[in-house]
N, C-alpha and C positions, 0 to 999 in steps of 0.2 A: 160736576163739571158743566160749564156753559155749553149750549147747543153749538155755538160757533166753534168752540174748542173741539168738540167731538168730531165734527166733519173734517176739520183740518188735521186732527190727530190721525184719522184713517187715511187721509190723503198723503200723509208723510210715510205711510207704511207701517205704523205702529199697531200692534194687536191689542196691547193692554198697557196701562201705566206701570212703571217700575215700582219697586217697594218704597223708595223714598218719595216718589210722586204721589202715591196713594196715602202714605202716612202723614205728610205735612199739609196736604191740601185743606183739610177741614180746619185744623188749628190756625193755620196762617190766614185763611179767609175769615176766620172767626175772631180776629184781632188778638190772638195770643202771641206772646213772645216765644220764639221757637229756636232751638238748636237742633239742626238736622245733620246727623252723621251717616254717611254712606260711602261705599268704595268709589274710587275714581272711575269715571266712565259710566256711572249708573244713572245719569240724567238729572243731576242736581240743578242745573240751570233751568230746565223746564219745570222742575219741581217747585221752585220759588216764583217762576215767571207766571204761571197760570193763576194761582190764587192771588198774587200781588196785583196783577192787572185787572182782575175781576172787580175790585173795589174802587177803581179810579173813575173819575168823572171827566169825560172829554171837554177840553176848553177851559178847565179850571186852574191851569198853571201847574207848576211842579209839585207833585204829590208823592213821588217815589224816588229814593236814592239807592243806587246799587254800587257798592265799593269793591274794586278789584285790585289785586296786587301789582299788575303790570299793564302796560299799554296794549299788548297783544290780547290779553285776556279781556280787557275792557272792550276792545273793538269786537272780539269774538262774541262776547255776551250781548253787546248792543245789537248785533246782527240777528242773534237768535230771538231776542225780545222784540225787535222790530217786526219780525216775521209774524209773531202772534199779536202784537199791538195793533197792526193795521186792521185786524178783524174787528176791533172795538173802536176804531177811529182815534187811536192814541198815537202820540209822537214820542220818539226816543232819540236822545242826543248823547253822544259820547264826549267826555271831557278828559283828556289825557295829557300828562306832562310831555314836553317835547313838541307838541303841536302848536300851531299858530293861535295865540291868545285872542287876537282881534277877530279872527274868523269864528272862533268858538263863541265869543261874545255876541256876534251877529246871530248865531244860531239860537242863542238863549232868548232873543227878542221874539221868537216864534212861540214862546211859552210852552215848551214841551212838558208833557205830564211825567215823563220818565227820564232820569239822567243816570247814565252809567259812567263812573269816573274812577280815576286813581285818587287816593286820599289827599295827597299833597296839592294837586291841581284844584280839586273840589274845595278844599279849605281856603285856598288863595282866592278863589272866585267869591266865596261867601264873605271873607274878610274885606275884600275890595268892593263890596256892595254890588257886584255884577250879577249875583244870584241870590234871590230871596227864597228862604226855606220855611217861611212861616206857615205854609199850607202842607208841608211834608207830613204824611201820616205813617209812613213805613220806611225803614232803613234796612237794607239787606247787606250783610257783611259776608261776602263770598271768600273762600279760602281763609277762614277765620283763624286757623292755626298759624298761618303766616302773617296775616295783617295785625294780629293782636300780640305782636312782639316788638321789643325795642321802641324806637321813636315813633313807629307807625301806630302803636297802641294809643299814644297820646293824641295823635292826629285824628284817629277814628273817634276817640272820646270827645274831642273838640267839635267835630262835625255833629255828633249826637247831641251835644249840649247846645249847639246853635239852633237845633230843631225844637219844636214845641215839647213841653215837658212830658206829655202823654204819648209821644211817638212810639209806634210799635217797632220791635227789633226782631230781625231774623238772622241767625248765624248758620253758616253751612261749611262743612269740612269733611275731608276724607280720613283724617287721622285725629285722634283724641289727645289733647295736651292738657297740662295742668291748669292753664288759665281758663280753659273751657268749663272747668268745674267751679270757677269763681266769677262768672259773668254778673251775678247779682251784686257782688262787691264792687266791680269796676263800672257798672252801668246803672246801678241802683234799681234794678227791676228783676222780678222773678222770671226765669226762662224755663220753658218746658223742654225737656231733653228727649229727642226722638232718635234712637240708634237702630238702624236696620242693616248694619254691616254683616251680621250673621245670617240675615234673611235674604239678602240680595243674591240674585243668580244671573246677573247680566255679564259677569266676567267670563271671557272666553278662556280656552286652554292656553296658558302661557308657560313656556319652558324657560327655566333659569339656568343658563350655561355659564361655566367658568372656563375661560380661555387663557392658558398660561402664556404670557408674552411679557418680555422685559420692557422697561420704559423706552429704551432707545429703538425698539422695533414696533411700537404701537402704530405709528403713522403708516409704516409699510403694511401692517396687518389690515388697517382700514382700507388701503388701496386694494388689497387682495379680496376683501369682502365685497367690494363694489362689483367684482366679476360674477358674483352669484346671480342667477336669473331672478328678475322681479324683486330685487333687493333695494330697500330704502331703510334708513335708520336715523333716529334722533340720537346724536352723540353728545354725552354729557361730560363737561369739563369742570374742574374745581376752580381753576384760576383762569382769568381772562388772558393773561400773558401767554400761557401754554396754548390756549385756543387760537390766539392771533398768530403764533408761530406756526402751528399746524395749518391754519387757513392760508397763510402766505405760501407755505411749501406746496400745498395742494393747488393753489392758483397757478404757480409756475409750472407744475407738473401736469396741468390740465385735468385734474381729478374733478369729478362731478360732485362739487360740494359748495356750501355757502354758510355764512355765519349769521347767528341771531344772538346779539349781545345788547346790553342796555346802553352802551355808548354810541350805537349807530343811530342815524337819523330815522325817524318814523317811516319815511318812504322806503328806505333801504330795508328796514325790518319787515315791512309789509310785503315787499317784493320777494325777499328770501323765503318767507313763510308761504306765499302763494306759489312760488316755483316748486317748493317741496311738496305741497299738497297736491299739485297737479302732475307730479312725477317728472318734472324737468331736471331736477337734481336728485342725487341718491343719498347724500349725507347732509344733514343740517347740524352744524356744530353750535352748541349752545351751553348755557349755564342753568343752574337750578332756578335762579330768579327769573330769567327771561322766558323759560319754558313752563313756568308754573301754570297748571290747569289747562294747557293747550289741548284742544280736541282736533286730532288729525285722523280722519276716518281711515280705517283699514291699514293702519301703520304696521308694517311687518315686524320691525325690530327696534329695540332700544339698546344702545351700547354705552356702557360705563367706561369711558376712557380713563377717568379718575374715579376711584371707588368712593361711594358715599360715606359720610362720617357718622350718620345716624340712621335709625330705623325709618324715621319719617321721610328722610331724603330718599331712601331706597323705594319706599312705598309710592311716593309721588312720581319718581322717575319711571318706574316700571308700569305705572298706571297709564302711561301714554299709549301703550300697546295692549292688545287683547280687549278692546272696548266693545261693548254691545255684542258680545258673543263671538267676536272675531278671534282667530288664533293669533298668538304673538310669540316672539322670541326675545329674551334678554341675554345679552352677552357682556359679561364683566371681565375686563382685561386686567392683568396683574401678574406679578411673579408668585411663586409658591407661598411666600410669606404673606403677601397682600391678600391672596385668596383665602388663606386660612383665617386671617383676621376678619374678613368679610363674613365667613360662615359663623365665626364666633359671635360677631355683632348681631346676626340675625337668627341665632339658634332658638330663640323663644318664639319665632314666627312659624307660619305653616309652609313657608317656601321650601321646595325640594331642589337642591342644587346638583347639577350633573356636569362633569368635565366634558368639554367639547374640543374638537381638533379640526383644523383646516387642512384638508387633503384633497388633491385632485379637483380644485375649484368647487369644493363642497364642504359643508360643515357635517361632521360625524361625531358620534359618541364613542366610536371604537378607536382605541389607541393605535397609532401607526406602528407597524413592526419594521425594525431596521433590517434591510436586506444585506446579508453577508456576502462578501465578494467570493466568486468561485475560486477553488483551490487551483494552483498552477499545475498543469499536467507534467509528468516526468518525460524526458526526451524519449521518443520512440513509442510512447503510449498514446493511443488515440484519444482525442478530447472527449468523445462521447462513445458509449458502448454501441455496438451494432444493434439496430432495431430488428424486430421480428421480421419486418418486411424484407430486409436485406438478407436475412438468414434463410428464408424460404424461397425455393426455386428449383430449376432442373439441375441435376448433378452433372458436373463437367466430365468429359471423356478422359480416361487415364492418359497421362502424358501430354495433354493439351491444356491451354488456358483460354477461358472465355475472352471475347473481344473487350468487354468492360474491364476485366482484370488486367489485360495487356495494356489498355490505355492508362489505367491507374498506375501501373508499374512504370510506364514511360514518364508519366507526369511526375511521379515521385523521384525518378532518377534526375530529371531535368531540374527539379526544385533543389535537390541536394547539390548538383553541380553549380547552380546559380549561387547557392549559399557559400560554397567554398571559394568561388571566384570574386565574390563581393568583398571589397576591402572593409575591414572593421573601422568604424569612425573613431578618430582619435579623441580621447577624453580631454576636454578642455581643462586647463589648469585653473582650479578655483583660486581666485585672488582673495586673499584674506584682507579684509578692510583695515586690519591693524598694521599690515606691512606696507601700507600705501606710501608712507614717508620714511621707509626703512633706510634707503640710501642717504637721504638728507640727514637723518639722525646720526649716521656714522660720520658724515662730514663735520657735523656740529661737535661731536665728541673729539674728533681729531683736532679741530680748531681750538677747543678748550684745553686739550693736552699741550699744544704748542704754546699757548698763552701762559700756561703754568710754568 
């Protein structure tokens, strides 16, 4: 590690590199093609940032491309890389879809050494001749399990083909998928596989709770959860329509929540994310695409409003909490059938699931016990048995009554008299809704009889 890195590393409060950071530094700095597999929150961004920046030459133009699946993740990664790049006098620019193209083109005129981008916007810039990539020596594909699927796979390959033939490749992911075993086939180069998922110890203690709630009551449950002290949660939805419906309802009910979806403008998305990070809102409603790879320090909880459909989805969702040794809570909402299916889906994983309940403005693992109504006392029987305190005392003199006993007798006599004199309320006649037009129906029958 460079001397500049070591000083900054200690200044940030890190004691030692994580498993993935130690494992990939040498190979990536030594021009090897690398696939790095490590759990979410284990420092993968810093893992590829340090060796990648170490080989760049200041003032030589664009030499490093980093591909991210979303605008938020591209902006987040660019901020992390910029923090380290300034130590080496390197410039970092973010290119994302939805942002002003003209403004981004102006930034490219400063010839940044590092570009962090979403694949679609980056390819458009290359094809429009606004970005030259003939000096690019390294391409990092972050969240590779997501980017190397569907149409995005072809976009990533097109970006790699536009770069020099000997360009170095780095792939990073938290989960292993089939295509990550076929990288040589898709990119024409051998890739060194580095998997530290079993060695990493950065994950904090995360509890995985199952909260049985019907679909119609999930919004109400989210409101109740916001009453918990110091509670904040990233809430995952499967469909944007459901998310918008809940967000609209929360807006009118003044619930502390905001949305993070791909159809919002970049300014709106950045504000929602910033408000959530700084604790100004308690719930951030989002989807798997929008929240992919987000790093939210000390996030207390993740809520699955809609349950994930695959193991990889669950892994990436729950990876937003419990990062860097911090504790976390996962709450999956659903009816009994939904929760059984979730446990069946994840039975091959190491997750331990515990039923949780919301009671008394707190989450608990103890099932609430229904309180049975007290039995009605028979006439003349006291509601409660006399206590020992009322039984112990000075014995009364024969033929006399203590003052307290006399007062009680008088009170009892008065109450009985009041009960006898009070007229009983008359029972209101219950009007059957079916007899509402009874009189009219009789008239109609008489009229029909006369006509016959």
